[in-house]
C-alpha positions, 0 to 999 in steps of 0.5 A: 198572443193566442196561446198567452191566454191559455199559459196564463190558465196553466200558471194560475191553475200550478199556483192553485195546487201548491197554494193547496199543498199539492207537492208534485204536480205534474203538466204536459204540454209542448212550451217550445218558446222561453217566452213561454215558459217564462209564464209558467215559470210564474208559477207559485212554488219550484217550476221544473221544465222536462224535456223530451228529446228522442233521437228523430225517428223514434219520434218520428216513429211514435208520431207515425204510428199516432191514429186521429191526432193533429200533429203529423210526424211531417211537423216534426221540423218546425216544432225542432225550428222553434223548440228554444232549449232550457237555458242555465236560469231555466230548471230542468232536464232534458231526457233523451230516452227513445224507450217505451213509455212507462221508461220515458215516465219512470226518467222522469219520474226518478228526476223530479224524485230527486227533486226533493 
């Protein structure tokens, strides 16, 4: 319930972008649960999800290199335990890349561009 207002604001912003003719709008957030994604899917236009799923060791190394971030590496398992994977009726892709951020972004953009 505490995330609902924030997710609704994201949904409304996404709808505003679609109303103003935006071809692509990318929003990043950890919509781990289906119920969170259901709110986002109410936005106007097509909504696709990109689930970044690198190997746990790569994810842990990335998180351990962060400085000043609230999300600590020790929280990975609780996030994985909460995660409800995308289902067949949710448009999206799972990207398992453990590469550098620019490589991951290239994978994301290949998916986005293929949806046109």
